[in-house]
C-alpha positions, 0 to 999 in steps of 0.5 A: 405352621398355623396355630401350632398346639402345645402341651403345658407341662406341670403335673403328670399325675393326673393326667394321661399326656402320651396321646395328648403330647403326640397330638402337639408341635412342642413342649412348654415346661412351666418351670417352678422353684422346685422343679427339680425334684418333680418327677411327673414333669421329668416323665413328660420331658422324656416323653416329649423327648421320645416323641420328637415334640421340642421342648423349652421351659418358661419360668413361673411362681418366682423362679429364675433362669438360674432355678435348677430346671427339671431332669431332661430340660436344657437350661439354654432352653429355659426363659423368664416370662417375656411375651417377645421371648416366647412368641419367639421360642415357639416359632422356633419349635415349629420347625424344630423336631417332629415339625422340622 
């Protein structure tokens, strides 16, 4: 798949994400230190799952892989900001969900 499109999940309240997400190949959740209470992000993750858009998370803002992820996300699909790992996961996502 050439040039996969990604939806970056970080704020549901100021966006109309469903159409945008439907046009993407994956949803990348930016996981911050307080994401466990981010209800908008949880809604975006649920929307991605409903649309069969694969989801993974990348830790930002001092969050670590041990931080509590937002509802609906998977701890084993949340990673530190390491470009090699992110690139490998993007390649993996292009064969999952609606992309498979």
